[in-house]
PyMOL CGO cylinders between C-alpha atoms (Angstrom):
from pymol import cmd
from pymol.cgo import CYLINDER

trace = [
    CYLINDER, -2.65, -7.04, -6.76, 0.40, -6.77, -4.57, 0.3, 1, 1, 1, 1, 1, 1,
    CYLINDER, 0.40, -6.77, -4.57, 1.01, -4.75, -1.43, 0.3, 1, 1, 1, 1, 1, 1,
    CYLINDER, 1.01, -4.75, -1.43, 4.06, -3.88, 0.55, 0.3, 1, 1, 1, 1, 1, 1,
    CYLINDER, 4.06, -3.88, 0.55, 2.86, -2.79, 3.98, 0.3, 1, 1, 1, 1, 1, 1,
    CYLINDER, 2.86, -2.79, 3.98, 5.25, -0.87, 6.19, 0.3, 1, 1, 1, 1, 1, 1,
    CYLINDER, 5.25, -0.87, 6.19, 4.43, 0.07, 9.76, 0.3, 1, 1, 1, 1, 1, 1,
    CYLINDER, 4.43, 0.07, 9.76, 5.63, 3.64, 10.10, 0.3, 1, 1, 1, 1, 1, 1,
    CYLINDER, 5.63, 3.64, 10.10, 6.16, 6.35, 12.70, 0.3, 1, 1, 1, 1, 1, 1,
    CYLINDER, 6.16, 6.35, 12.70, 5.73, 8.82, 9.84, 0.3, 1, 1, 1, 1, 1, 1,
    CYLINDER, 5.73, 8.82, 9.84, 5.61, 8.79, 6.05, 0.3, 1, 1, 1, 1, 1, 1,
    CYLINDER, 5.61, 8.79, 6.05, 5.15, 11.30, 3.27, 0.3, 1, 1, 1, 1, 1, 1,
    CYLINDER, 5.15, 11.30, 3.27, 5.13, 11.45, -0.49, 0.3, 1, 1, 1, 1, 1, 1,
    CYLINDER, 5.13, 11.45, -0.49, 6.16, 14.49, -2.50, 0.3, 1, 1, 1, 1, 1, 1,
    CYLINDER, 6.16, 14.49, -2.50, 6.03, 15.41, -6.17, 0.3, 1, 1, 1, 1, 1, 1,
    CYLINDER, 6.03, 15.41, -6.17, 8.32, 18.10, -7.51, 0.3, 1, 1, 1, 1, 1, 1,
    CYLINDER, 8.32, 18.10, -7.51, 9.19, 19.23, -3.99, 0.3, 1, 1, 1, 1, 1, 1,
    CYLINDER, 9.19, 19.23, -3.99, 5.54, 19.61, -2.94, 0.3, 1, 1, 1, 1, 1, 1,
    CYLINDER, 5.54, 19.61, -2.94, 4.10, 17.28, -0.28, 0.3, 1, 1, 1, 1, 1, 1,
    CYLINDER, 4.10, 17.28, -0.28, 1.12, 15.36, -1.69, 0.3, 1, 1, 1, 1, 1, 1,
    CYLINDER, 1.12, 15.36, -1.69, 0.31, 13.18, 1.33, 0.3, 1, 1, 1, 1, 1, 1,
    CYLINDER, 0.31, 13.18, 1.33, 1.68, 12.61, 4.81, 0.3, 1, 1, 1, 1, 1, 1,
    CYLINDER, 1.68, 12.61, 4.81, 0.84, 10.63, 7.93, 0.3, 1, 1, 1, 1, 1, 1,
    CYLINDER, 0.84, 10.63, 7.93, 2.14, 10.03, 11.42, 0.3, 1, 1, 1, 1, 1, 1,
    CYLINDER, 2.14, 10.03, 11.42, 1.72, 6.60, 13.07, 0.3, 1, 1, 1, 1, 1, 1,
    CYLINDER, 1.72, 6.60, 13.07, 0.20, 4.05, 10.72, 0.3, 1, 1, 1, 1, 1, 1,
    CYLINDER, 0.20, 4.05, 10.72, 0.93, 2.24, 7.47, 0.3, 1, 1, 1, 1, 1, 1,
    CYLINDER, 0.93, 2.24, 7.47, 2.62, 3.09, 4.20, 0.3, 1, 1, 1, 1, 1, 1,
    CYLINDER, 2.62, 3.09, 4.20, 1.18, 0.91, 1.42, 0.3, 1, 1, 1, 1, 1, 1,
    CYLINDER, 1.18, 0.91, 1.42, 2.97, 0.41, -1.88, 0.3, 1, 1, 1, 1, 1, 1,
    CYLINDER, 2.97, 0.41, -1.88, 0.41, -0.96, -4.36, 0.3, 1, 1, 1, 1, 1, 1,
    CYLINDER, 0.41, -0.96, -4.36, 1.08, -2.83, -7.61, 0.3, 1, 1, 1, 1, 1, 1,
    CYLINDER, 1.08, -2.83, -7.61, -1.76, -3.71, -9.98, 0.3, 1, 1, 1, 1, 1, 1,
    CYLINDER, -1.76, -3.71, -9.98, -1.83, -6.29, -12.78, 0.3, 1, 1, 1, 1, 1, 1,
    CYLINDER, -1.83, -6.29, -12.78, -4.32, -6.89, -15.62, 0.3, 1, 1, 1, 1, 1, 1,
    CYLINDER, -4.32, -6.89, -15.62, -6.17, -9.73, -13.90, 0.3, 1, 1, 1, 1, 1, 1,
    CYLINDER, -6.17, -9.73, -13.90, -6.93, -7.75, -10.71, 0.3, 1, 1, 1, 1, 1, 1,
    CYLINDER, -6.93, -7.75, -10.71, -10.55, -6.97, -9.86, 0.3, 1, 1, 1, 1, 1, 1,
    CYLINDER, -10.55, -6.97, -9.86, -12.94, -6.03, -7.05, 0.3, 1, 1, 1, 1, 1, 1,
    CYLINDER, -12.94, -6.03, -7.05, -12.33, -9.35, -5.29, 0.3, 1, 1, 1, 1, 1, 1,
    CYLINDER, -12.33, -9.35, -5.29, -8.61, -8.54, -5.00, 0.3, 1, 1, 1, 1, 1, 1,
    CYLINDER, -8.61, -8.54, -5.00, -9.43, -5.06, -3.69, 0.3, 1, 1, 1, 1, 1, 1,
    CYLINDER, -9.43, -5.06, -3.69, -11.84, -6.40, -1.05, 0.3, 1, 1, 1, 1, 1, 1,
    CYLINDER, -11.84, -6.40, -1.05, -9.41, -9.07, 0.09, 0.3, 1, 1, 1, 1, 1, 1,
    CYLINDER, -9.41, -9.07, 0.09, -6.48, -6.65, 0.45, 0.3, 1, 1, 1, 1, 1, 1,
    CYLINDER, -6.48, -6.65, 0.45, -8.48, -3.88, 2.12, 0.3, 1, 1, 1, 1, 1, 1,
    CYLINDER, -8.48, -3.88, 2.12, -9.92, -6.31, 4.68, 0.3, 1, 1, 1, 1, 1, 1,
    CYLINDER, -9.92, -6.31, 4.68, -6.48, -7.79, 5.35, 0.3, 1, 1, 1, 1, 1, 1,
    CYLINDER, -6.48, -7.79, 5.35, -4.84, -4.37, 5.64, 0.3, 1, 1, 1, 1, 1, 1,
    CYLINDER, -4.84, -4.37, 5.64, -7.21, -2.80, 8.17, 0.3, 1, 1, 1, 1, 1, 1,
    CYLINDER, -7.21, -2.80, 8.17, -7.35, -5.97, 10.30, 0.3, 1, 1, 1, 1, 1, 1,
    CYLINDER, -7.35, -5.97, 10.30, -3.64, -6.90, 10.16, 0.3, 1, 1, 1, 1, 1, 1,
    CYLINDER, -3.64, -6.90, 10.16, -2.41, -7.05, 13.77, 0.3, 1, 1, 1, 1, 1, 1,
    CYLINDER, -2.41, -7.05, 13.77, 1.03, -5.46, 13.45, 0.3, 1, 1, 1, 1, 1, 1,
    CYLINDER, 1.03, -5.46, 13.45, 0.78, -2.73, 16.09, 0.3, 1, 1, 1, 1, 1, 1,
    CYLINDER, 0.78, -2.73, 16.09, 1.88, -3.25, 19.67, 0.3, 1, 1, 1, 1, 1, 1,
    CYLINDER, 1.88, -3.25, 19.67, -0.56, -3.67, 22.52, 0.3, 1, 1, 1, 1, 1, 1,
    CYLINDER, -0.56, -3.67, 22.52, 0.12, -2.54, 26.10, 0.3, 1, 1, 1, 1, 1, 1,
    CYLINDER, 0.12, -2.54, 26.10, 2.45, -5.56, 26.59, 0.3, 1, 1, 1, 1, 1, 1,
    CYLINDER, 2.45, -5.56, 26.59, 4.55, -4.70, 23.53, 0.3, 1, 1, 1, 1, 1, 1,
    CYLINDER, 4.55, -4.70, 23.53, 3.13, -7.60, 21.49, 0.3, 1, 1, 1, 1, 1, 1,
    CYLINDER, 3.13, -7.60, 21.49, 2.00, -7.04, 17.89, 0.3, 1, 1, 1, 1, 1, 1,
    CYLINDER, 2.00, -7.04, 17.89, -1.66, -7.65, 18.57, 0.3, 1, 1, 1, 1, 1, 1,
    CYLINDER, -1.66, -7.65, 18.57, -3.52, -4.52, 17.39, 0.3, 1, 1, 1, 1, 1, 1,
    CYLINDER, -3.52, -4.52, 17.39, -4.75, -3.39, 13.97, 0.3, 1, 1, 1, 1, 1, 1,
    CYLINDER, -4.75, -3.39, 13.97, -4.50, 0.05, 12.39, 0.3, 1, 1, 1, 1, 1, 1,
    CYLINDER, -4.50, 0.05, 12.39, -8.23, 0.44, 13.09, 0.3, 1, 1, 1, 1, 1, 1,
    CYLINDER, -8.23, 0.44, 13.09, -7.73, -0.32, 16.78, 0.3, 1, 1, 1, 1, 1, 1,
    CYLINDER, -7.73, -0.32, 16.78, -4.86, 2.15, 17.10, 0.3, 1, 1, 1, 1, 1, 1,
    CYLINDER, -4.86, 2.15, 17.10, -6.54, 4.93, 15.12, 0.3, 1, 1, 1, 1, 1, 1,
    CYLINDER, -6.54, 4.93, 15.12, -3.55, 4.97, 12.77, 0.3, 1, 1, 1, 1, 1, 1,
    CYLINDER, -3.55, 4.97, 12.77, -3.43, 6.53, 9.33, 0.3, 1, 1, 1, 1, 1, 1,
    CYLINDER, -3.43, 6.53, 9.33, -2.65, 5.05, 5.91, 0.3, 1, 1, 1, 1, 1, 1,
    CYLINDER, -2.65, 5.05, 5.91, -0.64, 6.49, 3.02, 0.3, 1, 1, 1, 1, 1, 1,
    CYLINDER, -0.64, 6.49, 3.02, -1.13, 4.69, -0.34, 0.3, 1, 1, 1, 1, 1, 1,
    CYLINDER, -1.13, 4.69, -0.34, 1.45, 4.97, -3.13, 0.3, 1, 1, 1, 1, 1, 1,
    CYLINDER, 1.45, 4.97, -3.13, 1.11, 3.26, -6.53, 0.3, 1, 1, 1, 1, 1, 1,
    CYLINDER, 1.11, 3.26, -6.53, 4.13, 1.21, -7.52, 0.3, 1, 1, 1, 1, 1, 1,
    CYLINDER, 4.13, 1.21, -7.52, 4.07, -0.73, -10.79, 0.3, 1, 1, 1, 1, 1, 1,
    CYLINDER, 4.07, -0.73, -10.79, 7.57, -2.10, -10.09, 0.3, 1, 1, 1, 1, 1, 1,
    CYLINDER, 7.57, -2.10, -10.09, 6.04, -4.57, -7.60, 0.3, 1, 1, 1, 1, 1, 1,
    CYLINDER, 6.04, -4.57, -7.60, 5.23, -6.65, -10.69, 0.3, 1, 1, 1, 1, 1, 1,
    CYLINDER, 5.23, -6.65, -10.69, 8.80, -6.66, -12.00, 0.3, 1, 1, 1, 1, 1, 1,
    CYLINDER, 8.80, -6.66, -12.00, 10.02, -9.91, -13.49, 0.3, 1, 1, 1, 1, 1, 1,
    CYLINDER, 10.02, -9.91, -13.49, 13.75, -10.54, -13.10, 0.3, 1, 1, 1, 1, 1, 1,
    CYLINDER, 13.75, -10.54, -13.10, 13.72, -14.07, -14.51, 0.3, 1, 1, 1, 1, 1, 1,
    CYLINDER, 13.72, -14.07, -14.51, 15.57, -13.24, -17.73, 0.3, 1, 1, 1, 1, 1, 1,
    CYLINDER, 15.57, -13.24, -17.73, 18.59, -10.95, -17.94, 0.3, 1, 1, 1, 1, 1, 1,
    CYLINDER, 18.59, -10.95, -17.94, 19.39, -8.03, -15.69, 0.3, 1, 1, 1, 1, 1, 1,
    CYLINDER, 19.39, -8.03, -15.69, 16.83, -5.50, -16.84, 0.3, 1, 1, 1, 1, 1, 1,
    CYLINDER, 16.83, -5.50, -16.84, 13.47, -6.06, -15.11, 0.3, 1, 1, 1, 1, 1, 1,
    CYLINDER, 13.47, -6.06, -15.11, 10.39, -6.55, -17.25, 0.3, 1, 1, 1, 1, 1, 1,
    CYLINDER, 10.39, -6.55, -17.25, 7.16, -4.86, -16.18, 0.3, 1, 1, 1, 1, 1, 1,
    CYLINDER, 7.16, -4.86, -16.18, 4.91, -6.65, -18.64, 0.3, 1, 1, 1, 1, 1, 1,
    CYLINDER, 4.91, -6.65, -18.64, 2.66, -7.94, -15.82, 0.3, 1, 1, 1, 1, 1, 1,
    CYLINDER, 2.66, -7.94, -15.82, 1.93, -4.44, -14.53, 0.3, 1, 1, 1, 1, 1, 1,
    CYLINDER, 1.93, -4.44, -14.53, -1.45, -3.20, -15.75, 0.3, 1, 1, 1, 1, 1, 1,
    CYLINDER, -1.45, -3.20, -15.75, -1.64, -0.30, -18.18, 0.3, 1, 1, 1, 1, 1, 1,
    CYLINDER, -1.64, -0.30, -18.18, -3.12, 2.97, -16.83, 0.3, 1, 1, 1, 1, 1, 1,
    CYLINDER, -3.12, 2.97, -16.83, -6.55, 2.40, -18.38, 0.3, 1, 1, 1, 1, 1, 1,
    CYLINDER, -6.55, 2.40, -18.38, -6.90, -0.67, -16.13, 0.3, 1, 1, 1, 1, 1, 1,
    CYLINDER, -6.90, -0.67, -16.13, -4.77, 0.28, -13.15, 0.3, 1, 1, 1, 1, 1, 1,
    CYLINDER, -4.77, 0.28, -13.15, -5.98, 3.86, -12.51, 0.3, 1, 1, 1, 1, 1, 1,
    CYLINDER, -5.98, 3.86, -12.51, -9.63, 2.91, -11.88, 0.3, 1, 1, 1, 1, 1, 1,
    CYLINDER, -9.63, 2.91, -11.88, -8.55, -0.06, -9.73, 0.3, 1, 1, 1, 1, 1, 1,
    CYLINDER, -8.55, -0.06, -9.73, -6.10, 2.10, -7.75, 0.3, 1, 1, 1, 1, 1, 1,
    CYLINDER, -6.10, 2.10, -7.75, -8.79, 4.71, -7.12, 0.3, 1, 1, 1, 1, 1, 1,
    CYLINDER, -8.79, 4.71, -7.12, -11.29, 2.03, -6.13, 0.3, 1, 1, 1, 1, 1, 1,
    CYLINDER, -11.29, 2.03, -6.13, -8.71, 0.47, -3.79, 0.3, 1, 1, 1, 1, 1, 1,
    CYLINDER, -8.71, 0.47, -3.79, -8.11, 3.84, -2.08, 0.3, 1, 1, 1, 1, 1, 1,
    CYLINDER, -8.11, 3.84, -2.08, -11.86, 4.54, -1.76, 0.3, 1, 1, 1, 1, 1, 1,
    CYLINDER, -11.86, 4.54, -1.76, -12.64, 1.06, -0.42, 0.3, 1, 1, 1, 1, 1, 1,
    CYLINDER, -12.64, 1.06, -0.42, -9.73, 1.25, 2.02, 0.3, 1, 1, 1, 1, 1, 1,
    CYLINDER, -9.73, 1.25, 2.02, -11.01, 4.62, 3.25, 0.3, 1, 1, 1, 1, 1, 1,
    CYLINDER, -11.01, 4.62, 3.25, -14.46, 3.11, 3.80, 0.3, 1, 1, 1, 1, 1, 1,
    CYLINDER, -14.46, 3.11, 3.80, -13.00, 0.19, 5.78, 0.3, 1, 1, 1, 1, 1, 1,
    CYLINDER, -13.00, 0.19, 5.78, -10.76, 2.53, 7.80, 0.3, 1, 1, 1, 1, 1, 1,
    CYLINDER, -10.76, 2.53, 7.80, -13.69, 4.93, 8.32, 0.3, 1, 1, 1, 1, 1, 1,
    CYLINDER, -13.69, 4.93, 8.32, -11.56, 7.96, 7.48, 0.3, 1, 1, 1, 1, 1, 1,
    CYLINDER, -11.56, 7.96, 7.48, -9.70, 9.33, 4.45, 0.3, 1, 1, 1, 1, 1, 1,
    CYLINDER, -9.70, 9.33, 4.45, -6.43, 7.76, 3.35, 0.3, 1, 1, 1, 1, 1, 1,
    CYLINDER, -6.43, 7.76, 3.35, -3.57, 9.87, 2.09, 0.3, 1, 1, 1, 1, 1, 1,
    CYLINDER, -3.57, 9.87, 2.09, -2.23, 9.14, -1.40, 0.3, 1, 1, 1, 1, 1, 1,
    CYLINDER, -2.23, 9.14, -1.40, 0.49, 9.88, -3.86, 0.3, 1, 1, 1, 1, 1, 1,
    CYLINDER, 0.49, 9.88, -3.86, -0.36, 10.62, -7.49, 0.3, 1, 1, 1, 1, 1, 1,
    CYLINDER, -0.36, 10.62, -7.49, -0.73, 7.69, -9.84, 0.3, 1, 1, 1, 1, 1, 1,
    CYLINDER, -0.73, 7.69, -9.84, 2.04, 7.61, -12.47, 0.3, 1, 1, 1, 1, 1, 1,
    CYLINDER, 2.04, 7.61, -12.47, 3.94, 10.58, -11.05, 0.3, 1, 1, 1, 1, 1, 1,
    CYLINDER, 3.94, 10.58, -11.05, 7.66, 10.67, -10.23, 0.3, 1, 1, 1, 1, 1, 1,
    CYLINDER, 7.66, 10.67, -10.23, 7.34, 10.60, -6.44, 0.3, 1, 1, 1, 1, 1, 1,
    CYLINDER, 7.34, 10.60, -6.44, 9.75, 10.77, -3.55, 0.3, 1, 1, 1, 1, 1, 1,
    CYLINDER, 9.75, 10.77, -3.55, 8.65, 8.70, -0.58, 0.3, 1, 1, 1, 1, 1, 1,
    CYLINDER, 8.65, 8.70, -0.58, 10.02, 9.42, 2.87, 0.3, 1, 1, 1, 1, 1, 1,
    CYLINDER, 10.02, 9.42, 2.87, 9.36, 7.15, 5.83, 0.3, 1, 1, 1, 1, 1, 1,
    CYLINDER, 9.36, 7.15, 5.83, 10.46, 6.11, 9.27, 0.3, 1, 1, 1, 1, 1, 1,
    CYLINDER, 10.46, 6.11, 9.27, 9.80, 2.38, 9.35, 0.3, 1, 1, 1, 1, 1, 1,
    CYLINDER, 9.80, 2.38, 9.35, 8.67, 1.35, 12.84, 0.3, 1, 1, 1, 1, 1, 1,
    CYLINDER, 8.67, 1.35, 12.84, 10.17, -1.92, 14.04, 0.3, 1, 1, 1, 1, 1, 1,
    CYLINDER, 10.17, -1.92, 14.04, 11.03, -2.36, 11.22, 0.3, 1, 1, 1, 1, 1, 1,
    CYLINDER, 11.03, -2.36, 11.22, 7.83, -4.09, 10.18, 0.3, 1, 1, 1, 1, 1, 1,
    CYLINDER, 7.83, -4.09, 10.18, 7.43, -4.76, 6.45, 0.3, 1, 1, 1, 1, 1, 1,
    CYLINDER, 7.43, -4.76, 6.45, 4.92, -7.26, 5.06, 0.3, 1, 1, 1, 1, 1, 1,
    CYLINDER, 4.92, -7.26, 5.06, 4.27, -8.38, 1.47, 0.3, 1, 1, 1, 1, 1, 1,
    CYLINDER, 4.27, -8.38, 1.47, 0.80, -9.58, 0.43, 0.3, 1, 1, 1, 1, 1, 1,
    CYLINDER, 0.80, -9.58, 0.43, -0.22, -10.86, -3.01, 0.3, 1, 1, 1, 1, 1, 1,
    CYLINDER, -0.22, -10.86, -3.01, -3.96, -11.28, -3.60, 0.3, 1, 1, 1, 1, 1, 1,
    CYLINDER, -3.96, -11.28, -3.60, -3.24, -14.06, -6.10, 0.3, 1, 1, 1, 1, 1, 1,
    CYLINDER, -3.24, -14.06, -6.10, -1.14, -16.02, -3.56, 0.3, 1, 1, 1, 1, 1, 1,
    CYLINDER, -1.14, -16.02, -3.56, -3.23, -16.03, -0.39, 0.3, 1, 1, 1, 1, 1, 1,
    CYLINDER, -3.23, -16.03, -0.39, -0.90, -17.69, 2.09, 0.3, 1, 1, 1, 1, 1, 1,
]
cmd.load_cgo(trace, "trace")
């Protein structure tokens, strides 16, 4: 499971011109799921996400988590995070899980993240053609792969 975490001043996702989810200060998460992902990956990424110290403290140092700041989270599914560009110029998405695997894992990820955050998370709609709008704060953008725990 892969995440792109962006610290944002605001973010929203819309489908067909209708806003599906929006937040103010917090995190926009782009989530990619592959066939081998499971509950262990979900637990690892949820724990990392809510405890990641990427928000400024009173001295302007990134030393506070989204939980400490009371920030919100917007989660958007993004199968293209598993794109392979090794061969040719057209990316392959063969590593991205099919909906029968990825939808339940995506929903479980959102529910588990909400439990860790102790409030609801906003979401897009899995598999929909979405438009994501954001104001990246910093900018701060972090990539985490549950299979490559650096």
